[in-house]
PyMOL Python script that loads the backbone (N, CA, C, O; Angstrom):
from pymol import cmd

cmd.read_pdbstr("""\
ATOM      1  N   UNK A   1      69.048 100.263  80.362  1.00  0.00           N
ATOM      2  CA  UNK A   1      69.702  99.222  81.139  1.00  0.00           C
ATOM      3  C   UNK A   1      69.222  99.296  82.584  1.00  0.00           C
ATOM      4  O   UNK A   1      69.057 100.375  83.153  1.00  0.00           O
ATOM      5  N   UNK A   2      69.009  98.150  83.141  1.00  0.00           N
ATOM      6  CA  UNK A   2      68.575  98.108  84.521  1.00  0.00           C
ATOM      7  C   UNK A   2      69.781  98.180  85.457  1.00  0.00           C
ATOM      8  O   UNK A   2      70.935  98.108  85.034  1.00  0.00           O
ATOM      9  N   UNK A   3      69.474  98.322  86.715  1.00  0.00           N
ATOM     10  CA  UNK A   3      70.517  98.448  87.735  1.00  0.00           C
ATOM     11  C   UNK A   3      71.401  97.197  87.784  1.00  0.00           C
ATOM     12  O   UNK A   3      72.621  97.310  87.902  1.00  0.00           O
ATOM     13  N   UNK A   4      70.803  96.015  87.695  1.00  0.00           N
ATOM     14  CA  UNK A   4      71.583  94.780  87.740  1.00  0.00           C
ATOM     15  C   UNK A   4      72.395  94.564  86.466  1.00  0.00           C
ATOM     16  O   UNK A   4      73.474  93.974  86.515  1.00  0.00           O
ATOM     17  N   UNK A   5      71.896  95.029  85.339  1.00  0.00           N
ATOM     18  CA  UNK A   5      72.676  94.929  84.105  1.00  0.00           C
ATOM     19  C   UNK A   5      73.928  95.796  84.179  1.00  0.00           C
ATOM     20  O   UNK A   5      74.993  95.398  83.707  1.00  0.00           O
ATOM     21  N   UNK A   6      73.800  96.968  84.767  1.00  0.00           N
ATOM     22  CA  UNK A   6      74.954  97.843  84.951  1.00  0.00           C
ATOM     23  C   UNK A   6      75.943  97.214  85.926  1.00  0.00           C
ATOM     24  O   UNK A   6      77.154  97.262  85.711  1.00  0.00           O
ATOM     25  N   UNK A   7      75.420  96.626  86.995  1.00  0.00           N
ATOM     26  CA  UNK A   7      76.278  95.948  87.973  1.00  0.00           C
ATOM     27  C   UNK A   7      77.012  94.776  87.325  1.00  0.00           C
ATOM     28  O   UNK A   7      78.198  94.572  87.585  1.00  0.00           O
ATOM     29  N   UNK A   8      76.325  94.007  86.488  1.00  0.00           N
ATOM     30  CA  UNK A   8      76.951  92.883  85.789  1.00  0.00           C
ATOM     31  C   UNK A   8      78.047  93.384  84.854  1.00  0.00           C
ATOM     32  O   UNK A   8      79.110  92.771  84.757  1.00  0.00           O
ATOM     33  N   UNK A   9      77.793  94.495  84.167  1.00  0.00           N
ATOM     34  CA  UNK A   9      78.801  95.075  83.274  1.00  0.00           C
ATOM     35  C   UNK A   9      80.049  95.493  84.044  1.00  0.00           C
ATOM     36  O   UNK A   9      81.165  95.221  83.601  1.00  0.00           O
ATOM     37  N   UNK A  10      79.880  96.145  85.181  1.00  0.00           N
ATOM     38  CA  UNK A  10      81.033  96.589  85.957  1.00  0.00           C
ATOM     39  C   UNK A  10      81.789  95.419  86.595  1.00  0.00           C
ATOM     40  O   UNK A  10      83.016  95.455  86.684  1.00  0.00           O
ATOM     41  N   UNK A  11      81.072  94.390  87.037  1.00  0.00           N
ATOM     42  CA  UNK A  11      81.744  93.187  87.533  1.00  0.00           C
ATOM     43  C   UNK A  11      82.573  92.543  86.428  1.00  0.00           C
ATOM     44  O   UNK A  11      83.715  92.141  86.653  1.00  0.00           O
ATOM     45  N   UNK A  12      81.994  92.447  85.236  1.00  0.00           N
ATOM     46  CA  UNK A  12      82.689  91.863  84.085  1.00  0.00           C
ATOM     47  C   UNK A  12      83.930  92.693  83.748  1.00  0.00           C
ATOM     48  O   UNK A  12      85.004  92.140  83.514  1.00  0.00           O
ATOM     49  N   UNK A  13      83.782  93.999  83.725  1.00  0.00           N
ATOM     50  CA  UNK A  13      84.897  94.894  83.401  1.00  0.00           C
ATOM     51  C   UNK A  13      86.001  94.806  84.445  1.00  0.00           C
ATOM     52  O   UNK A  13      87.180  94.734  84.096  1.00  0.00           O
ATOM     53  N   UNK A  14      85.634  94.811  85.712  1.00  0.00           N
ATOM     54  CA  UNK A  14      86.634  94.754  86.785  1.00  0.00           C
ATOM     55  C   UNK A  14      87.384  93.430  86.786  1.00  0.00           C
ATOM     56  O   UNK A  14      88.603  93.410  86.954  1.00  0.00           O
ATOM     57  N   UNK A  15      86.667  92.323  86.599  1.00  0.00           N
ATOM     58  CA  UNK A  15      87.345  91.019  86.595  1.00  0.00           C
ATOM     59  C   UNK A  15      88.261  90.895  85.388  1.00  0.00           C
ATOM     60  O   UNK A  15      89.360  90.352  85.501  1.00  0.00           O
ATOM     61  N   UNK A  16      87.824  91.393  84.228  1.00  0.00           N
ATOM     62  CA  UNK A  16      88.684  91.351  83.046  1.00  0.00           C
ATOM     63  C   UNK A  16      89.923  92.212  83.248  1.00  0.00           C
ATOM     64  O   UNK A  16      91.029  91.793  82.906  1.00  0.00           O
ATOM     65  N   UNK A  17      89.752  93.413  83.801  1.00  0.00           N
ATOM     66  CA  UNK A  17      90.884  94.317  83.995  1.00  0.00           C
ATOM     67  C   UNK A  17      91.924  93.714  84.933  1.00  0.00           C
ATOM     68  O   UNK A  17      93.123  93.792  84.664  1.00  0.00           O
ATOM     69  N   UNK A  18      91.477  93.120  86.020  1.00  0.00           N
ATOM     70  CA  UNK A  18      92.412  92.511  86.969  1.00  0.00           C
ATOM     71  C   UNK A  18      93.166  91.363  86.312  1.00  0.00           C
ATOM     72  O   UNK A  18      94.387  91.270  86.437  1.00  0.00           O
ATOM     73  N   UNK A  19      92.448  90.492  85.616  1.00  0.00           N
ATOM     74  CA  UNK A  19      93.096  89.359  84.960  1.00  0.00           C
ATOM     75  C   UNK A  19      94.022  89.800  83.831  1.00  0.00           C
ATOM     76  O   UNK A  19      95.083  89.209  83.631  1.00  0.00           O
ATOM     77  N   UNK A  20      93.625  90.838  83.091  1.00  0.00           N
ATOM     78  CA  UNK A  20      94.452  91.339  81.995  1.00  0.00           C
ATOM     79  C   UNK A  20      95.764  91.919  82.515  1.00  0.00           C
ATOM     80  O   UNK A  20      96.834  91.602  81.996  1.00  0.00           O
ATOM     81  N   UNK A  21      95.684  92.765  83.536  1.00  0.00           N
ATOM     82  CA  UNK A  21      96.888  93.394  84.085  1.00  0.00           C
ATOM     83  C   UNK A  21      97.805  92.363  84.725  1.00  0.00           C
ATOM     84  O   UNK A  21      99.020  92.399  84.529  1.00  0.00           O
ATOM     85  N   UNK A  22      97.227  91.449  85.488  1.00  0.00           N
ATOM     86  CA  UNK A  22      98.008  90.385  86.104  1.00  0.00           C
ATOM     87  C   UNK A  22      98.645  89.481  85.044  1.00  0.00           C
ATOM     88  O   UNK A  22      99.821  89.132  85.141  1.00  0.00           O
ATOM     89  N   UNK A  23      97.869  89.115  84.049  1.00  0.00           N
ATOM     90  CA  UNK A  23      98.391  88.284  82.962  1.00  0.00           C
ATOM     91  C   UNK A  23      99.473  88.979  82.171  1.00  0.00           C
ATOM     92  O   UNK A  23     100.469  88.359  81.797  1.00  0.00           O
ATOM     93  N   UNK A  24      99.286  90.264  81.912  1.00  0.00           N
ATOM     94  CA  UNK A  24     100.297  91.012  81.157  1.00  0.00           C
ATOM     95  C   UNK A  24     101.621  91.058  81.919  1.00  0.00           C
ATOM     96  O   UNK A  24     102.690  90.900  81.328  1.00  0.00           O
ATOM     97  N   UNK A  25     101.546  91.273  83.214  1.00  0.00           N
ATOM     98  CA  UNK A  25     102.754  91.318  84.029  1.00  0.00           C
ATOM     99  C   UNK A  25     103.452  89.956  84.040  1.00  0.00           C
ATOM    100  O   UNK A  25     104.668  89.880  83.858  1.00  0.00           O
ATOM    101  N   UNK A  26     102.702  88.907  84.248  1.00  0.00           N
ATOM    102  CA  UNK A  26     103.285  87.560  84.309  1.00  0.00           C
ATOM    103  C   UNK A  26     103.860  87.151  82.958  1.00  0.00           C
ATOM    104  O   UNK A  26     104.942  86.567  82.898  1.00  0.00           O
ATOM    105  N   UNK A  27     103.149  87.450  81.875  1.00  0.00           N
ATOM    106  CA  UNK A  27     103.635  87.103  80.538  1.00  0.00           C
ATOM    107  C   UNK A  27     104.917  87.859  80.216  1.00  0.00           C
ATOM    108  O   UNK A  27     105.858  87.277  79.677  1.00  0.00           O
ATOM    109  N   UNK A  28     104.967  89.134  80.537  1.00  0.00           N
ATOM    110  CA  UNK A  28     106.166  89.931  80.255  1.00  0.00           C
ATOM    111  C   UNK A  28     107.353  89.457  81.089  1.00  0.00           C
ATOM    112  O   UNK A  28     108.498  89.518  80.641  1.00  0.00           O
ATOM    113  N   UNK A  29     107.074  88.988  82.299  1.00  0.00           N
ATOM    114  CA  UNK A  29     108.142  88.588  83.200  1.00  0.00           C
ATOM    115  C   UNK A  29     108.698  87.207  82.878  1.00  0.00           C
ATOM    116  O   UNK A  29     109.910  86.998  82.942  1.00  0.00           O
ATOM    117  N   UNK A  30     107.822  86.259  82.532  1.00  0.00           N
ATOM    118  CA  UNK A  30     108.244  84.870  82.431  1.00  0.00           C
ATOM    119  C   UNK A  30     108.308  84.296  81.016  1.00  0.00           C
ATOM    120  O   UNK A  30     108.726  83.150  80.851  1.00  0.00           O
ATOM    121  N   UNK A  31     107.916  85.038  80.009  1.00  0.00           N
ATOM    122  CA  UNK A  31     108.007  84.519  78.640  1.00  0.00           C
ATOM    123  C   UNK A  31     108.937  85.395  77.818  1.00  0.00           C
ATOM    124  O   UNK A  31     109.364  86.461  78.261  1.00  0.00           O
ATOM    125  N   UNK A  32     109.236  84.942  76.646  1.00  0.00           N
ATOM    126  CA  UNK A  32     110.112  85.699  75.755  1.00  0.00           C
ATOM    127  C   UNK A  32     109.355  86.547  74.758  1.00  0.00           C
ATOM    128  O   UNK A  32     109.938  87.026  73.785  1.00  0.00           O
ATOM    129  N   UNK A  33     108.056  86.742  74.984  1.00  0.00           N
ATOM    130  CA  UNK A  33     107.260  87.535  74.052  1.00  0.00           C
ATOM    131  C   UNK A  33     107.634  89.010  74.143  1.00  0.00           C
ATOM    132  O   UNK A  33     108.001  89.508  75.207  1.00  0.00           O
ATOM    133  N   UNK A  34     107.534  89.700  73.011  1.00  0.00           N
ATOM    134  CA  UNK A  34     107.837  91.136  72.968  1.00  0.00           C
ATOM    135  C   UNK A  34     106.779  91.848  72.149  1.00  0.00           C
ATOM    136  O   UNK A  34     106.011  91.219  71.421  1.00  0.00           O
ATOM    137  N   UNK A  35     106.747  93.146  72.271  1.00  0.00           N
ATOM    138  CA  UNK A  35     105.884  93.982  71.448  1.00  0.00           C
ATOM    139  C   UNK A  35     104.401  93.760  71.703  1.00  0.00           C
ATOM    140  O   UNK A  35     103.954  93.642  72.844  1.00  0.00           O
ATOM    141  N   UNK A  36     103.658  93.707  70.613  1.00  0.00           N
ATOM    142  CA  UNK A  36     102.206  93.611  70.676  1.00  0.00           C
ATOM    143  C   UNK A  36     101.735  92.246  71.175  1.00  0.00           C
ATOM    144  O   UNK A  36     100.580  92.105  71.577  1.00  0.00           O
ATOM    145  N   UNK A  37     102.604  91.248  71.156  1.00  0.00           N
ATOM    146  CA  UNK A  37     102.221  89.900  71.556  1.00  0.00           C
ATOM    147  C   UNK A  37     101.932  89.779  73.051  1.00  0.00           C
ATOM    148  O   UNK A  37     101.151  88.918  73.457  1.00  0.00           O
ATOM    149  N   UNK A  38     102.542  90.615  73.866  1.00  0.00           N
ATOM    150  CA  UNK A  38     102.281  90.564  75.313  1.00  0.00           C
ATOM    151  C   UNK A  38     100.834  90.941  75.622  1.00  0.00           C
ATOM    152  O   UNK A  38     100.148  90.156  76.274  1.00  0.00           O
ATOM    153  N   UNK A  39     100.329  92.110  75.186  1.00  0.00           N
ATOM    154  CA  UNK A  39      98.928  92.427  75.490  1.00  0.00           C
ATOM    155  C   UNK A  39      97.932  91.547  74.738  1.00  0.00           C
ATOM    156  O   UNK A  39      96.844  91.282  75.248  1.00  0.00           O
ATOM    157  N   UNK A  40      98.283  91.092  73.539  1.00  0.00           N
ATOM    158  CA  UNK A  40      97.377  90.217  72.792  1.00  0.00           C
ATOM    159  C   UNK A  40      97.189  88.881  73.511  1.00  0.00           C
ATOM    160  O   UNK A  40      96.069  88.385  73.627  1.00  0.00           O
ATOM    161  N   UNK A  41      98.274  88.312  73.985  1.00  0.00           N
ATOM    162  CA  UNK A  41      98.202  87.044  74.718  1.00  0.00           C
ATOM    163  C   UNK A  41      97.448  87.231  76.027  1.00  0.00           C
ATOM    164  O   UNK A  41      96.634  86.388  76.402  1.00  0.00           O
ATOM    165  N   UNK A  42      97.712  88.314  76.711  1.00  0.00           N
ATOM    166  CA  UNK A  42      97.018  88.596  77.958  1.00  0.00           C
ATOM    167  C   UNK A  42      95.525  88.799  77.724  1.00  0.00           C
ATOM    168  O   UNK A  42      94.711  88.363  78.538  1.00  0.00           O
ATOM    169  N   UNK A  43      95.157  89.448  76.633  1.00  0.00           N
ATOM    170  CA  UNK A  43      93.753  89.649  76.282  1.00  0.00           C
ATOM    171  C   UNK A  43      93.039  88.318  76.081  1.00  0.00           C
ATOM    172  O   UNK A  43      91.947  88.106  76.608  1.00  0.00           O
ATOM    173  N   UNK A  44      93.652  87.433  75.326  1.00  0.00           N
ATOM    174  CA  UNK A  44      93.034  86.132  75.053  1.00  0.00           C
ATOM    175  C   UNK A  44      92.883  85.321  76.331  1.00  0.00           C
ATOM    176  O   UNK A  44      91.834  84.722  76.568  1.00  0.00           O
ATOM    177  N   UNK A  45      93.920  85.300  77.151  1.00  0.00           N
ATOM    178  CA  UNK A  45      93.863  84.541  78.399  1.00  0.00           C
ATOM    179  C   UNK A  45      92.806  85.116  79.340  1.00  0.00           C
ATOM    180  O   UNK A  45      92.032  84.360  79.927  1.00  0.00           O
ATOM    181  N   UNK A  46      92.760  86.443  79.493  1.00  0.00           N
ATOM    182  CA  UNK A  46      91.773  87.065  80.381  1.00  0.00           C
ATOM    183  C   UNK A  46      90.355  86.844  79.875  1.00  0.00           C
ATOM    184  O   UNK A  46      89.432  86.693  80.675  1.00  0.00           O
ATOM    185  N   UNK A  47      90.169  86.823  78.562  1.00  0.00           N
ATOM    186  CA  UNK A  47      88.852  86.576  78.000  1.00  0.00           C
ATOM    187  C   UNK A  47      88.397  85.147  78.263  1.00  0.00           C
ATOM    188  O   UNK A  47      87.227  84.909  78.561  1.00  0.00           O
ATOM    189  N   UNK A  48      89.309  84.208  78.155  1.00  0.00           N
ATOM    190  CA  UNK A  48      88.952  82.798  78.334  1.00  0.00           C
ATOM    191  C   UNK A  48      88.699  82.461  79.797  1.00  0.00           C
ATOM    192  O   UNK A  48      87.705  81.807  80.113  1.00  0.00           O
ATOM    193  N   UNK A  49      89.585  82.898  80.700  1.00  0.00           N
ATOM    194  CA  UNK A  49      89.456  82.472  82.100  1.00  0.00           C
ATOM    195  C   UNK A  49      88.636  83.425  82.963  1.00  0.00           C
ATOM    196  O   UNK A  49      88.390  83.127  84.132  1.00  0.00           O
ATOM    197  N   UNK A  50      88.215  84.544  82.428  1.00  0.00           N
ATOM    198  CA  UNK A  50      87.440  85.498  83.212  1.00  0.00           C
ATOM    199  C   UNK A  50      86.017  85.020  83.453  1.00  0.00           C
ATOM    200  O   UNK A  50      85.430  84.368  82.590  1.00  0.00           O
ATOM    201  N   UNK A  51      85.451  85.336  84.619  1.00  0.00           N
ATOM    202  CA  UNK A  51      84.059  84.957  84.883  1.00  0.00           C
ATOM    203  C   UNK A  51      83.101  85.784  84.030  1.00  0.00           C
ATOM    204  O   UNK A  51      83.388  86.928  83.677  1.00  0.00           O
ATOM    205  N   UNK A  52      81.962  85.184  83.707  1.00  0.00           N
ATOM    206  CA  UNK A  52      80.937  85.854  82.913  1.00  0.00           C
ATOM    207  C   UNK A  52      79.761  86.187  83.832  1.00  0.00           C
ATOM    208  O   UNK A  52      79.246  85.314  84.531  1.00  0.00           O
ATOM    209  N   UNK A  53      79.342  87.446  83.828  1.00  0.00           N
ATOM    210  CA  UNK A  53      78.227  87.903  84.642  1.00  0.00           C
ATOM    211  C   UNK A  53      77.060  88.273  83.734  1.00  0.00           C
ATOM    212  O   UNK A  53      77.255  88.830  82.654  1.00  0.00           O
ATOM    213  N   UNK A  54      75.833  87.955  84.187  1.00  0.00           N
ATOM    214  CA  UNK A  54      74.663  88.272  83.387  1.00  0.00           C
ATOM    215  C   UNK A  54      73.449  88.501  84.281  1.00  0.00           C
ATOM    216  O   UNK A  54      73.204  87.745  85.220  1.00  0.00           O
ATOM    217  N   UNK A  55      72.694  89.552  83.977  1.00  0.00           N
ATOM    218  CA  UNK A  55      71.444  89.838  84.670  1.00  0.00           C
ATOM    219  C   UNK A  55      70.315  89.191  83.875  1.00  0.00           C
ATOM    220  O   UNK A  55      70.196  89.412  82.670  1.00  0.00           O
ATOM    221  N   UNK A  56      69.483  88.387  84.550  1.00  0.00           N
ATOM    222  CA  UNK A  56      68.416  87.642  83.888  1.00  0.00           C
ATOM    223  C   UNK A  56      67.102  87.927  84.594  1.00  0.00           C
ATOM    224  O   UNK A  56      67.024  87.938  85.823  1.00  0.00           O
ATOM    225  N   UNK A  57      66.065  88.159  83.786  1.00  0.00           N
ATOM    226  CA  UNK A  57      64.726  88.345  84.347  1.00  0.00           C
ATOM    227  C   UNK A  57      64.096  86.978  84.539  1.00  0.00           C
ATOM    228  O   UNK A  57      63.913  86.229  83.580  1.00  0.00           O
ATOM    229  N   UNK A  58      63.764  86.656  85.791  1.00  0.00           N
ATOM    230  CA  UNK A  58      63.109  85.396  86.114  1.00  0.00           C
ATOM    231  C   UNK A  58      61.705  85.696  86.621  1.00  0.00           C
ATOM    232  O   UNK A  58      61.302  86.855  86.724  1.00  0.00           O
ATOM    233  N   UNK A  59      60.969  84.641  86.936  1.00  0.00           N
ATOM    234  CA  UNK A  59      59.618  84.852  87.458  1.00  0.00           C
ATOM    235  C   UNK A  59      59.636  85.464  88.854  1.00  0.00           C
ATOM    236  O   UNK A  59      58.633  86.029  89.293  1.00  0.00           O
ATOM    237  N   UNK A  60      60.769  85.358  89.563  1.00  0.00           N
ATOM    238  CA  UNK A  60      60.915  85.952  90.888  1.00  0.00           C
ATOM    239  C   UNK A  60      61.489  87.364  90.837  1.00  0.00           C
ATOM    240  O   UNK A  60      61.716  87.973  91.882  1.00  0.00           O
ATOM    241  N   UNK A  61      61.726  87.889  89.650  1.00  0.00           N
ATOM    242  CA  UNK A  61      62.336  89.211  89.487  1.00  0.00           C
ATOM    243  C   UNK A  61      63.673  89.078  88.789  1.00  0.00           C
ATOM    244  O   UNK A  61      64.037  87.997  88.327  1.00  0.00           O
ATOM    245  N   UNK A  62      64.388  90.156  88.715  1.00  0.00           N
ATOM    246  CA  UNK A  62      65.678  90.140  88.026  1.00  0.00           C
ATOM    247  C   UNK A  62      66.774  89.638  88.965  1.00  0.00           C
ATOM    248  O   UNK A  62      66.842  90.040  90.126  1.00  0.00           O
ATOM    249  N   UNK A  63      67.619  88.766  88.454  1.00  0.00           N
ATOM    250  CA  UNK A  63      68.693  88.151  89.233  1.00  0.00           C
ATOM    251  C   UNK A  63      70.015  88.299  88.497  1.00  0.00           C
ATOM    252  O   UNK A  63      70.049  88.432  87.273  1.00  0.00           O
ATOM    253  N   UNK A  64      71.108  88.275  89.262  1.00  0.00           N
ATOM    254  CA  UNK A  64      72.450  88.368  88.705  1.00  0.00           C
ATOM    255  C   UNK A  64      73.131  87.013  88.855  1.00  0.00           C
ATOM    256  O   UNK A  64      73.210  86.465  89.954  1.00  0.00           O
ATOM    257  N   UNK A  65      73.624  86.478  87.733  1.00  0.00           N
ATOM    258  CA  UNK A  65      74.263  85.170  87.724  1.00  0.00           C
ATOM    259  C   UNK A  65      75.701  85.270  87.241  1.00  0.00           C
ATOM    260  O   UNK A  65      76.067  86.184  86.502  1.00  0.00           O
ATOM    261  N   UNK A  66      76.521  84.289  87.687  1.00  0.00           N
ATOM    262  CA  UNK A  66      77.919  84.233  87.294  1.00  0.00           C
ATOM    263  C   UNK A  66      78.243  82.819  86.831  1.00  0.00           C
ATOM    264  O   UNK A  66      77.808  81.841  87.441  1.00  0.00           O
ATOM    265  N   UNK A  67      79.014  82.718  85.741  1.00  0.00           N
ATOM    266  CA  UNK A  67      79.502  81.437  85.259  1.00  0.00           C
ATOM    267  C   UNK A  67      81.015  81.569  85.106  1.00  0.00           C
ATOM    268  O   UNK A  67      81.522  82.543  84.548  1.00  0.00           O
ATOM    269  N   UNK A  68      81.720  80.557  85.619  1.00  0.00           N
ATOM    270  CA  UNK A  68      83.176  80.609  85.589  1.00  0.00           C
ATOM    271  C   UNK A  68      83.706  79.207  85.376  1.00  0.00           C
ATOM    272  O   UNK A  68      83.114  78.245  85.866  1.00  0.00           O
ATOM    273  N   UNK A  69      84.813  79.068  84.652  1.00  0.00           N
ATOM    274  CA  UNK A  69      85.329  77.732  84.355  1.00  0.00           C
ATOM    275  C   UNK A  69      85.895  77.046  85.596  1.00  0.00           C
ATOM    276  O   UNK A  69      86.028  75.822  85.609  1.00  0.00           O
ATOM    277  N   UNK A  70      86.226  77.800  86.628  1.00  0.00           N
ATOM    278  CA  UNK A  70      86.785  77.224  87.846  1.00  0.00           C
ATOM    279  C   UNK A  70      85.721  76.865  88.883  1.00  0.00           C
ATOM    280  O   UNK A  70      86.037  76.281  89.920  1.00  0.00           O
ATOM    281  N   UNK A  71      84.469  77.210  88.607  1.00  0.00           N
ATOM    282  CA  UNK A  71      83.359  76.918  89.510  1.00  0.00           C
ATOM    283  C   UNK A  71      82.349  76.076  88.744  1.00  0.00           C
ATOM    284  O   UNK A  71      81.973  76.416  87.622  1.00  0.00           O
ATOM    285  N   UNK A  72      81.916  74.990  89.345  1.00  0.00           N
ATOM    286  CA  UNK A  72      80.969  74.102  88.674  1.00  0.00           C
ATOM    287  C   UNK A  72      79.581  74.736  88.656  1.00  0.00           C
ATOM    288  O   UNK A  72      79.068  75.164  89.689  1.00  0.00           O
ATOM    289  N   UNK A  73      78.994  74.788  87.489  1.00  0.00           N
ATOM    290  CA  UNK A  73      77.634  75.292  87.342  1.00  0.00           C
ATOM    291  C   UNK A  73      77.564  76.811  87.301  1.00  0.00           C
ATOM    292  O   UNK A  73      78.568  77.504  87.142  1.00  0.00           O
ATOM    293  N   UNK A  74      76.351  77.293  87.449  1.00  0.00           N
ATOM    294  CA  UNK A  74      76.071  78.728  87.419  1.00  0.00           C
ATOM    295  C   UNK A  74      75.708  79.161  88.830  1.00  0.00           C
ATOM    296  O   UNK A  74      74.880  78.527  89.484  1.00  0.00           O
ATOM    297  N   UNK A  75      76.327  80.246  89.304  1.00  0.00           N
ATOM    298  CA  UNK A  75      76.067  80.752  90.655  1.00  0.00           C
ATOM    299  C   UNK A  75      75.205  81.993  90.614  1.00  0.00           C
ATOM    300  O   UNK A  75      75.382  82.854  89.753  1.00  0.00           O
ATOM    301  N   UNK A  76      74.271  82.084  91.544  1.00  0.00           N
ATOM    302  CA  UNK A  76      73.460  83.279  91.667  1.00  0.00           C
ATOM    303  C   UNK A  76      74.175  84.251  92.602  1.00  0.00           C
ATOM    304  O   UNK A  76      74.535  83.896  93.724  1.00  0.00           O
ATOM    305  N   UNK A  77      74.374  85.469  92.132  1.00  0.00           N
ATOM    306  CA  UNK A  77      75.048  86.499  92.934  1.00  0.00           C
ATOM    307  C   UNK A  77      74.009  87.278  93.720  1.00  0.00           C
ATOM    308  O   UNK A  77      74.144  87.446  94.932  1.00  0.00           O
ATOM    309  N   UNK A  78      72.967  87.759  93.038  1.00  0.00           N
ATOM    310  CA  UNK A  78      71.895  88.503  93.705  1.00  0.00           C
ATOM    311  C   UNK A  78      70.579  88.119  93.098  1.00  0.00           C
ATOM    312  O   UNK A  78      69.537  88.627  93.510  1.00  0.00           O
TER     313      UNK A  78
END
""", "prot")
cmd.dss("prot")
cmd.show_as("cartoon", "prot")
cmd.util.cbc("prot")
cmd.orient("prot")
């Protein structure tokens, strides 16, 4: 794995973790779900709304890109 691929993995992991924990707290607080349904629902929501990071080899070298449903198009990070 290259340096940018590792960076993309950690960005993906960090964004998922933040959204999962935040979603789990909000779901437990404001819904009537109990048991395994709280983390399962939070997992699905964090997976859907979380940004996707990917390292791509281009003719100019390796670049890091992000795609997110709240941002139009694909953004170059590095």
